[in-house]
C-alpha positions as CSV (number, residue, x, y, z in Angstrom):
1,M,13.9,32.6,33.0
2,T,12.9,30.0,35.6
3,K,9.6,30.7,37.5
4,N,8.7,29.3,40.8
5,I,4.9,29.1,40.9
6,S,2.4,28.5,43.6
7,L,-0.8,27.4,41.8
8,L,-4.1,27.9,43.8
9,G,-6.8,25.9,42.3
10,S,-4.8,23.4,40.2
11,T,-7.6,20.8,39.3
12,G,-10.0,23.3,37.7
13,S,-10.0,24.4,34.1
14,I,-7.7,27.4,34.6
15,G,-5.4,25.4,36.9
16,T,-5.0,22.5,34.5
17,Q,-4.3,24.9,31.5
18,S,-1.8,26.7,33.6
19,L,0.0,23.4,34.1
20,D,0.1,23.1,30.3
21,V,2.0,26.4,30.2
22,A,4.3,25.3,33.0
23,R,5.0,22.0,31.3
24,L,5.8,23.7,28.0
25,H,8.3,26.2,29.7
26,G,9.7,24.1,32.3
27,Y,8.4,26.3,35.2
28,N,8.8,25.0,38.7
29,I,5.5,24.3,40.6
30,K,6.3,24.8,44.2
31,C,2.7,24.5,45.6
32,L,-0.6,23.2,44.4
33,T,-4.1,23.6,46.0
34,A,-7.5,22.0,45.3
35,N,-10.7,21.5,47.0
36,S,-11.4,17.7,46.9
37,K,-10.2,16.0,43.6
38,V,-7.6,13.7,45.1
39,D,-6.9,11.4,42.0
40,V,-6.3,14.6,39.8
41,I,-3.9,16.3,42.2
42,E,-2.1,13.0,43.0
43,N,-1.2,12.8,39.3
44,Q,-0.1,16.5,39.4
45,V,2.1,15.9,42.4
46,R,3.8,12.9,40.8
47,E,4.6,15.0,37.6
48,F,5.5,18.3,39.1
49,H,6.9,17.4,42.5
50,P,5.7,20.4,44.5
51,D,7.0,21.1,48.1
52,L,3.5,21.7,49.4
53,V,-0.1,20.8,48.6
54,C,-3.3,22.0,50.2
55,M,-6.7,20.4,50.0
56,M,-9.6,22.5,51.3
57,N,-11.5,19.3,52.2
58,E,-10.0,17.8,55.3
59,N,-11.0,14.1,54.4
60,A,-9.4,14.8,51.0
61,A,-6.2,16.0,52.6
62,K,-6.1,12.8,54.8
63,E,-6.6,10.6,51.6
64,L,-4.1,12.5,49.5
65,K,-1.5,12.3,52.4
66,A,-1.8,8.5,52.3
67,K,-1.6,8.2,48.6
68,I,1.6,10.4,48.2
69,S,3.3,9.2,51.3
70,D,6.1,7.9,49.0
71,T,6.9,11.5,47.9
72,A,8.5,14.4,49.6
73,T,5.5,16.7,49.3
74,K,3.9,18.0,52.4
75,V,0.1,18.0,52.6
76,T,-1.9,20.6,54.4
77,C,-5.6,21.6,54.6
78,G,-8.2,24.3,54.8
79,M,-7.9,28.2,54.6
80,Q,-4.6,28.1,56.7
81,G,-3.2,25.6,54.2
82,L,-4.3,27.8,51.3
83,I,-2.5,30.9,52.8
84,E,0.6,28.9,53.5
85,C,0.7,28.0,49.8
86,A,0.1,31.6,48.8
87,T,2.9,32.9,51.0
88,Y,5.4,30.0,50.4
89,D,9.0,31.3,50.5
90,G,10.0,29.1,47.5
91,A,7.6,30.6,45.1
92,D,8.0,34.0,43.5
93,T,4.6,34.0,41.6
94,V,1.1,33.1,43.0
95,L,-1.4,32.1,40.2
96,N,-4.8,32.4,41.9
97,S,-7.4,30.4,39.9
98,V,-9.6,29.2,42.8
99,V,-13.4,29.9,42.2
100,G,-15.2,32.2,44.5
101,M,-14.7,34.4,47.6
102,V,-12.2,31.8,49.0
103,G,-9.7,33.4,46.8
104,L,-9.7,36.9,48.6
105,Q,-7.7,36.0,51.8
106,P,-4.8,34.1,50.1
107,T,-4.5,36.9,47.6
108,L,-4.1,39.5,50.3
109,E,-1.6,37.4,52.2
110,A,0.3,36.8,49.0
111,I,0.6,40.5,48.4
112,K,1.9,41.1,51.9
113,A,4.5,38.4,51.2
114,K,5.4,40.5,48.1
115,K,4.6,37.7,45.6
116,T,3.8,38.6,42.0
117,I,0.0,37.9,41.5
118,A,-1.3,36.3,38.3
119,L,-5.0,36.8,39.0
120,A,-7.8,34.5,37.6
121,N,-10.1,34.7,40.7
122,K,-12.3,37.7,39.8
123,E,-14.0,37.7,43.2
124,T,-10.8,38.9,44.8
125,L,-11.1,42.4,43.2
126,V,-15.0,42.4,43.1
127,A,-15.3,41.9,46.8
128,G,-12.0,43.2,48.1
129,G,-11.7,46.3,45.8
130,H,-9.5,48.9,47.5
131,L,-8.2,46.5,50.1
132,V,-6.5,44.6,47.3
133,T,-5.4,47.5,45.1
134,N,-4.1,49.5,48.2
135,A,-2.2,46.4,49.5
136,A,-0.6,45.9,46.1
137,R,0.5,49.6,45.8
138,E,1.9,49.6,49.4
139,N,3.9,46.5,48.9
140,G,5.1,47.2,45.2
141,V,3.3,44.2,44.0
142,S,2.1,43.6,40.4
143,I,-1.4,42.2,39.8
144,L,-1.3,40.6,36.3
145,P,-4.7,39.8,34.9
146,V,-5.4,36.2,33.7
147,D,-9.1,36.6,32.6
148,S,-9.1,36.7,28.8
149,E,-10.8,40.1,28.8
150,H,-8.6,41.9,31.2
151,S,-5.5,40.3,29.8
152,A,-6.5,41.7,26.4
153,I,-7.0,45.2,27.9
154,F,-3.7,44.9,29.7
155,Q,-1.9,43.8,26.5
156,A,-3.5,46.6,24.4
157,M,-2.4,49.2,27.1
158,Q,1.2,48.3,26.4
159,G,0.8,50.5,23.4
160,S,0.9,53.6,25.5
161,P,2.9,54.5,28.6
162,R,0.4,57.1,29.8
163,K,-2.9,56.1,31.3
164,E,-4.4,59.6,30.3
165,A,-4.1,58.6,26.7
166,I,-6.8,56.0,27.2
167,K,-10.5,57.2,26.7
168,K,-12.5,54.0,27.1
169,I,-12.3,50.3,27.8
170,I,-14.4,47.9,25.6
171,L,-15.1,44.7,27.4
172,T,-16.3,42.0,25.0
173,A,-18.9,39.3,26.1
174,S,-19.7,36.0,24.2
175,G,-23.3,36.4,25.2
176,G,-23.3,32.9,26.4
177,P,-25.7,30.1,25.3
178,F,-28.8,32.2,25.6
179,F,-28.0,35.1,23.4
180,G,-31.0,36.4,21.6
181,K,-33.5,34.8,24.1
182,T,-36.2,36.7,25.8
183,L,-36.8,36.7,29.6
184,E,-39.9,34.6,29.0
185,E,-37.9,32.1,27.1
186,L,-35.4,31.8,29.9
187,E,-38.0,31.2,32.5
188,N,-37.6,27.4,32.4
189,V,-34.2,26.7,31.1
190,T,-32.3,23.9,32.9
191,P,-28.8,23.7,34.2
192,A,-27.8,21.4,31.5
193,D,-29.0,24.0,28.9
194,A,-27.1,26.8,30.7
195,L,-23.9,24.7,30.9
196,K,-23.6,24.6,27.1
197,H,-21.2,27.4,26.3
198,P,-20.7,28.0,22.6
199,N,-17.0,28.9,22.8
200,W,-15.2,28.3,26.1
201,S,-14.6,25.3,28.3
202,M,-15.0,26.4,31.9
203,G,-16.1,25.2,35.3
204,A,-19.9,24.9,36.1
205,K,-19.9,28.1,38.2
206,I,-18.1,30.4,35.7
207,T,-20.3,28.8,32.9
208,I,-23.6,29.7,34.6
209,D,-22.2,33.1,35.2
210,S,-21.6,33.5,31.5
211,A,-25.2,32.3,30.8
212,T,-26.7,34.9,33.2
213,M,-23.9,37.5,32.0
214,M,-23.1,38.0,35.6
215,N,-19.6,37.2,34.7
216,K,-19.6,40.4,32.5
217,G,-20.9,42.4,35.4
218,L,-18.2,41.1,37.7
219,E,-15.6,41.7,35.0
220,F,-16.9,45.3,34.7
221,I,-16.2,45.8,38.5
222,E,-12.8,44.0,38.1
223,A,-11.9,46.3,35.3
224,K,-12.6,49.3,37.2
225,W,-10.2,48.3,40.0
226,L,-7.5,46.9,37.7
227,F,-7.2,49.8,35.4
228,D,-8.5,52.6,37.7
229,M,-11.2,53.7,35.1
230,P,-14.4,55.6,35.8
231,N,-17.5,53.4,35.4
232,E,-18.8,55.5,32.5
233,D,-15.6,54.8,30.5
234,I,-16.1,51.0,30.6
235,E,-18.3,49.6,27.8
236,I,-19.7,46.1,27.3
237,V,-20.1,44.7,23.8
238,V,-21.4,41.2,22.8
239,H,-19.0,39.6,20.4
240,R,-20.3,36.0,19.7
241,E,-17.2,34.6,18.1
242,S,-14.8,35.3,21.2
243,V,-11.9,36.2,19.0
244,V,-11.6,39.8,19.9
245,H,-10.9,39.4,23.7
246,S,-11.3,43.1,24.5
247,A,-10.0,46.6,23.4
248,I,-9.3,50.0,24.4
249,V,-10.0,53.4,22.8
250,Y,-7.3,56.0,22.8
251,Q,-7.9,59.7,23.1
252,D,-7.4,60.1,19.3
253,N,-10.3,57.4,18.9
254,S,-7.8,54.7,17.7
255,M,-9.0,51.3,18.9
256,I,-6.5,48.6,19.9
257,A,-7.7,45.2,20.4
258,Q,-6.2,41.8,21.3
259,L,-7.3,38.9,19.1
260,G,-6.7,35.2,19.4
261,V,-8.6,31.8,19.4
262,P,-10.7,31.4,22.4
263,D,-8.0,29.5,24.5
264,M,-7.2,30.5,28.1
265,R,-3.6,29.4,27.7
266,I,-2.7,32.7,25.9
267,P,-3.7,35.0,28.9
268,I,-2.4,32.6,31.4
269,Q,1.0,32.5,29.6
270,Y,1.2,36.2,29.2
271,A,0.7,36.8,32.9
272,L,3.4,34.3,33.7
273,T,5.9,35.6,31.0
274,Y,5.2,39.4,31.1
275,P,6.7,41.4,29.5
276,E,8.1,38.7,27.3
277,R,6.3,36.7,24.7
278,L,7.2,33.0,24.2
279,E,6.1,30.1,22.0
280,S,2.6,29.2,23.1
281,P,0.7,25.8,23.2
282,V,-2.2,27.5,21.4
283,K,-3.0,27.2,17.7
284,P,-2.6,30.4,15.6
285,L,-5.8,32.4,14.8
286,S,-6.9,32.3,11.1
287,L,-9.3,35.4,10.4
288,A,-10.1,33.9,7.0
289,D,-11.4,30.7,8.7
290,Y,-13.8,32.9,10.8
291,G,-14.8,35.0,7.7
292,K,-16.7,37.6,9.7
293,L,-16.8,38.9,13.3
294,T,-20.0,40.2,14.9
295,F,-20.8,42.8,17.6
296,F,-24.0,43.7,19.5
297,E,-25.3,45.8,22.3
298,P,-26.1,43.7,25.4
299,D,-29.7,43.0,26.2
300,Y,-29.8,44.6,29.6
301,D,-33.6,43.9,30.0
302,T,-33.0,40.2,29.8
303,F,-29.6,39.8,31.4
304,K,-30.3,41.8,34.4
305,C,-27.2,40.5,36.4
306,I,-25.1,43.1,34.5
307,N,-27.3,45.8,35.9
308,V,-26.9,44.3,39.4
309,C,-23.0,44.6,39.2
310,K,-23.1,48.1,37.5
311,N,-25.5,49.4,40.3
312,A,-23.3,47.7,42.9
313,I,-20.1,49.4,41.9
314,E,-22.0,52.8,41.5
315,L,-23.2,52.4,45.0
316,G,-19.7,51.3,46.2
317,G,-18.9,50.1,49.7
318,L,-19.9,46.5,50.3
319,H,-22.6,46.3,47.6
320,P,-20.1,44.5,45.2
321,A,-19.2,42.0,47.9
322,A,-22.9,41.4,48.6
323,A,-23.8,40.9,44.8
324,N,-20.9,38.4,44.5
325,G,-21.8,36.4,47.6
326,A,-25.5,36.3,46.6
327,N,-24.5,35.2,43.2
328,E,-22.4,32.3,44.4
329,E,-25.2,31.0,46.6
330,S,-27.9,31.5,43.9
331,V,-25.8,29.7,41.3
332,K,-25.5,26.7,43.7
333,L,-29.2,26.8,44.1
334,F,-29.9,26.8,40.4
335,L,-27.4,24.0,39.7
336,N,-29.1,22.0,42.4
337,G,-32.6,22.6,40.9
338,K,-33.9,24.7,43.8
339,I,-34.5,27.9,41.9
340,K,-35.2,29.1,38.3
341,F,-32.6,30.6,36.1
342,T,-34.4,33.8,36.1
343,D,-34.4,34.0,39.9
344,I,-30.6,34.4,40.0
345,A,-30.7,38.1,39.0
346,Y,-33.6,38.8,41.3
347,L,-32.0,37.3,44.3
348,N,-28.6,39.0,43.6
349,N,-30.2,42.4,43.2
350,E,-32.2,42.1,46.4
351,A,-29.2,40.9,48.5
352,M,-27.0,43.6,46.9
353,K,-29.3,46.4,47.8
354,K,-29.3,45.5,51.5
355,A,-25.5,45.9,51.8
356,S,-23.8,48.8,53.4
357,D,-22.1,51.6,51.5
358,I,-19.3,51.9,54.1
359,K,-16.3,53.2,52.1
360,N,-13.3,52.3,54.4
361,F,-14.2,48.6,54.9
362,T,-12.0,46.0,56.3
363,L,-11.5,42.3,55.4
364,Q,-13.9,41.2,58.2
365,D,-16.5,43.8,56.7
366,V,-16.2,42.1,53.4
367,L,-16.5,38.6,54.9
368,D,-19.5,39.7,56.9
369,A,-21.2,41.3,53.9
370,D,-20.6,38.1,51.9
371,R,-22.1,35.9,54.7
372,A,-25.2,38.1,55.1
373,A,-25.8,38.1,51.3
374,R,-25.7,34.3,51.2
375,D,-28.0,34.0,54.3
376,F,-30.4,36.3,52.6
377,V,-30.6,34.2,49.4
378,L,-31.0,31.1,51.4
379,E,-33.7,32.7,53.6
380,C,-35.7,33.8,50.5
381,V,-35.6,30.5,49.0
382,K,-37.0,28.9,52.2
């Protein structure tokens, strides 16, 4: 079946791997978006011939426009351009792989335009919560998870047509590069240390989130919204090999897991081909090559970011949006050498606690909470 895809965030890790899948299956790429990588997106335009491209950076948009003036691709820029790509008439599926809060508005607009959503931007659900799930319900739109963990849960759930049959979700975590370290040992780690992920190749922000285990906290919140599960029925387990991507436990205590080599092209492809399964660009998994798979309880005392997220979703309202906004800012500060690695959890927690627990929040409320959390972090560092 021919797919017409609008790919938001095409030059990042998920974006380029999504294009591998599109290339293999001959999918049409109708729109591409990026922040500022002009050379990369120029090559993508020349290969995939999209109708529309958006660069978030205005100067990058001008440069790209000049470079591809010999093509029929239209160039736009900024949030309006991103939304134009997300709602483009010629696309039936929007694969959102942008990093950060910038992904929320285009997702909401794509849902209103009744596009199928393949979601790799976890901040959309973390910050947007019921705004996103209610909009999807009202518009009859499917949100298909691209994160490896949520895709694994989604795949495992195909074994039962009834949600009531599911007792618990098991979210697996690699533990990042600092598994087994104490809080004291993490005091003086550098960005270079934190960017050495043992299993996955990801962008800088997501790799730091893995090192702090903030990503698992954000995924905890995302799982709650995606699968409508109570907080107490979502469990995190550290699994160093990243082969079991997550699992569910049924009421009869049977556990169904999805396994595969750590390669994001499996969950990307499943979101694009669901409910079909097609040939994949990923190598097969050999359990014998791994020999053994290990599982551990998370160290909540050392990796406090998980607790920040668990507390945020327990408090509800705008607390998750604040935790997410604070984290985006604190990760930037850490990568720029302005704060210590261990400051990230502290700043995220303090900003999260200041948020409102207003239940029926609007998009503007979310954007305001995000801005306030970022400003709080910057003020603390001053």
